[in-house]
C-alpha positions, 0 to 999 in steps of 0.5 A: 579104736577110731581111724583118722578121717585124714592120713596124718603126715608129719615129716621129721624136723633137724632137732640141732636147727630148732635148738638154734632157733631157741636159744639165738631168737628166744622163742618157745620150742613149738615156735622154733619147730614150726619155723624149721618146719616151714624151712626157716631154718636159719636165725637169718631166715627165720628173723627175716620171716618174723619181722617181714615188715623190716622188708622192703618191696621189690623193684617193680621195674624187675618185671619183664614188661614193665618198662614199656608198660609204663612208658605206654600209659604215661604216653596215654596219659600225656597225649590224652588217649582213652585208657580202658581198664579190662578186669576180671569178676572174682575178688582179685579181679575187683580189687586188682581193677580198684588198684588201677582205678585210683592209680590212673585217677592220682595220674589224672588220665582219661580211662574207665574200666571194664568187667565182661559179664560172666554169664553172657561173654564169659572170663577173659577179654572177648572180641566183642568188647574189644570192638565196642571199644574201639567204637568208643575211641579207647586206644589203650587196653590194660588188663588186670587179672587177666589176659594171658591166655588172649592170643585172639584178643591180641589178634583183634586189637591189633586189627583195631590198631589198639594198644593191648597191654596184659597185666596178670599172674596166670599160668602161661600158655605155650602161645602167648598174646602178641601184645604191646607188652606182657607183665606177669612174673610167671612169663617165660624168661621173667627174672622177677625174685617172687613168682606167687603174686596175685593179680592185684599184687601184679596191678599193685607194682604197676601202680607202684611203677607209674606212681614212682613210690610204693602205694602204701594207701591201697594196701587196704584193697590189695589185701583183699584180692591177695588173700582171696585169691588163694596165693602163697602167702610168703615173701612179698605176699606175706608183707602185702598181707600183713601191712594189708590187714593192718591198713585193712583194719584201720581204713577210712574208705566208705566201702570197707567200712560198710563191708566190715559192717555187713560181715559184723566185724567192724569191732574186731581185730582182724586177720586173714580169715576174716578177709577169706571167709567174709569180705572176699566171698561178698566181693566174689558174690556180685560177679558170681550172681550179677555183675561186679561193677557195684563191687568196684563202685563199692571200694571206689565210691567216696560216699558213706550212703551209697557204699551201704547201699552197696554193701547191703546189695552185696551182702544179699547177693551173697546169702542168694549165693549160699542157697544157690550153692547148697541146692546145685551141691545137693543136685550134684551129689545125687548125679555122682551117687547114680550115674559117676559113682566115685568106684569108676571115676577117679575124676568127677566130671559132671555138668547140667543145664542151667547150673549157675555158672558163677557158683560152680567153682564152689560146688567143685570144691565142695565134691572134693571135700565130700569125695576127695576126687578131682572135680569138675562142674560144668554148666551146660548151655544147649543153645550155643552148645557149650560148657562152662567149667570150674575144676578143683583138684587134690594133692599130687594131681596137677589140673592145669597140667593134666588139662593142658593135654586136652587142649585139642577139645579145650579152646579156652582154659586156665589155671593153677595146679589145684584149680582152673577154669574151663569151656568147652563143647558140650559134645566132648564131655564124655571125651574130657572125662575118659582122658582124665580118668585115664590120666588120674588112674596112671598117677594115683594110688588108692591112698591118694584119695584119702585126704592128707592132713600135713602136720607141723608139730607133736607138742604135749599139753604142757607146752601149750600156753597162752604166751606160746600161742601169742608168739605163734601169731608171729607167723601170721598172716596165715593162709597158702604156703604158710597155713594156720600150725596144724598141731598135733597132741600124742596120747592124751586123755579124754577126761571129760566130753560132751555135745554142745550146740543147739542141735548137740552137733559140735564137740566139747572135750577136755585133755588132760597129760601129765597134770595139764589140762586143755579145753578142746572144740570140734565144730561139726564133730559132734558125731564123734561123741558115740565113737569114744568112751571117757578116759579114752587116750587118743591123739587129735590134730587141730589148731591152737587159739586163745578162748576170751570169755567174760574176761577170761582168757585161756587156750583152746584146741580147735579140733579137726581130727583124732584117732584112737590105737586102743580097742574101746569098751562101751558100757551099755549096761544101763542104756534103755532102748538098746534096739535103737543104739544096736542099729546105729552100729555100722551093719557090716561091721556089727557082731552080735553075741546072745547065750540065751535064745530069747534075748533077741526077741526080748531086746526087740532085735529080731529084725536087726541084721549082723552077724549073730553068734553063740556058743553053740551056733559059732562061726568065725568071724570074717569081719576085720576090726569088728563092733561086738555086742555082748546082750547078755550073760554066759551062763559060765566064764568059759563061754564068753572065753570061747566068743574070743575063738571066733571074734579076731581083733576087735576094735569096739566091744559093747556091754549090754548084758541083759539079764532078768533076774539078779543071783548076786543080789538074791541071797543064797541059803548057807549051809546052815540053812540047808542042814536046817532043812534036811532036818526038817524034813528028816523029822516030817519023814513027809512033806507036801511043799505044793500044800505047806512050801508057803508057810514053811517059806513065811515061818523062816523067813525065807522066800518060797522060790528058796524053798523050792530051790533048796529042794531042788538041790536036795533032789539032784544029790539024792537025799530026797524023792519027790513025788506029786509034790510029796518029798521025802528023804532018800533011805541011803543017801551018798554023802555028797557036797552041795557042789555036786548039785548042778543048780547049786553050781549054777547059782553060785556061778551066775552070782559070780558071772554077775558080779565080774560082768553086771556089778563090776566098775568099767574099770574092772570090766575093761580089765578083764577084756583087756587080759582077754584080748592080750591072751588072744593076741599072745595065742596068735603070735605063739601060732605064728 
């Protein structure tokens, strides 16, 4: 048995709708099931999704505030007014700024862009920057990917007689800025048909309206912010992402080419993962550790040498970012373990002086992965008394909504249900922690703190092929709201397993089912090698991919999680250093069984703790689903069976069966040999075994131990008497069978025990325990 690390959630789907898609669209059952699972359960909806390239972009003027925005920008261009594009420092903000730069360049506007410094100015528009803009003669400020919460800054703009336009995509607060115009699909009253645009998507719509055409030349920029900002890749975002990836693949933009080179993806067929895990993080690194302006310069320069120099600089910043994140994560874990244990905190809210505010969001995500708790990481500034924070949440806890209840102590915050950013006074941190804990306690159950894994479809190995995987790619690009299909293969047998990688920290399996085979790879899952046995039946969750090697291609299962429902037998009969292996078993579930008082010392287990039991000292084991280790052999099989009176429902059984002497392979004298020896003693009358026992053994080709053992059997049967090593026949022996001797029976029993437990095959041993556990289960049902 092995529990999955996540709660597997599988919703039933309508088989009739699946069959309809199979018949009308001629897609494999796996693809049809995935479409229905995503709510694309009609032929029309499925076709629109699969053939997204045929979709047209929505009219940008459907966005509330777009007409006023376009009119004001065109008027500024006509009157040669200075325009300031006010952006943000993440990948979405950088790409949004870049889109506006290109659009305004084409319109020959008099403009510049401004991105605030994360460390000195914080997030969003700020009064100081607006007053500086006024001094420099700007008459119009247009935000991209920010500004929806800039109520105070809007008032400052009015005071300065600067027209202020907000283009944003974040959740709208109760009070909106009093701006010249606001373009945000999430603005109350906006009837735009799609609410999920990223900041760069909104900027793209503004560019569309300004240029009076779809600016397809900007799609290689738009795709970066769209994917990096984790917006839902459905509807218009799906079109932007799919066409954007194609544009990115063939882009001649010097900055894009330089980025692909430093990411080592220049010769690869690009997909959403390349943007999300390679390009996006490097764009983000500029704003996280320094200033985001070089990232905009990278995407807007026409000089290849300059582009490569900036790309290398950003790549170096990304490496520094990774190092800082690792160190901060280590410190954050120490704080949680020592000060705010998860047993007492439904929401983790921790902070420290000097933590880099540019990477606190990444650290928050790391802690969510480790502890699966809503998490807020704060960077304290004792000089200002303020804390800058980044929040990440879990399913079932809307971070934006719950933070909204503490607006009285959160002067600046914004975000989404799963992520948010905030600024607050350090003195209010404890109060916020208490409030969030109480809010989480009210809505989250203990089960909610176990990660969940939403499974798209269950399939068998014979339904997986290269052609099916190729057709599945029609569902890409994958991302939020359209995740990479999570597949469950159920009740498959592990034919082979081994650790791979230089540190053996990865796992390779070969799954078998109905004469079909499938390779499985589990990165960072090497530890599971010791958690499963060969030929075990399990279910696995993961994703499908194609393994291309040496000119050959075959399907591959990227393993994420496994579950084993049956108990497991681990055969340690030939394992050396048993004490090291035993110590790896969790102490709270470790049950160690011995039948001999000397075994513990002989196996160097004197210092090993756990539950120790033997037939003479057995007590009911309270541990649920224990891991039971049989360290040595019983004297009789009945002793082995008795142990199961005290151990209920073992999850794992480990068999060591240590023994020093082999009775099974030590030949036992036959009845004819016993008869000869008795006749010999009768003929001799008396026999000194100490003087002549070895001589007799050599004469007969026996061992000295055999002679002594036969003598002991005769003594127990009262056939002989022994006095100072002199053997004499009993004058009137009773007629008895050899089996009446305890010594004879013991040897026969031990040989049988060894045959049953030591020299049996793994399959035979498993059958014995299966039978024992089956009887235990039957007995329990009878009692109940």
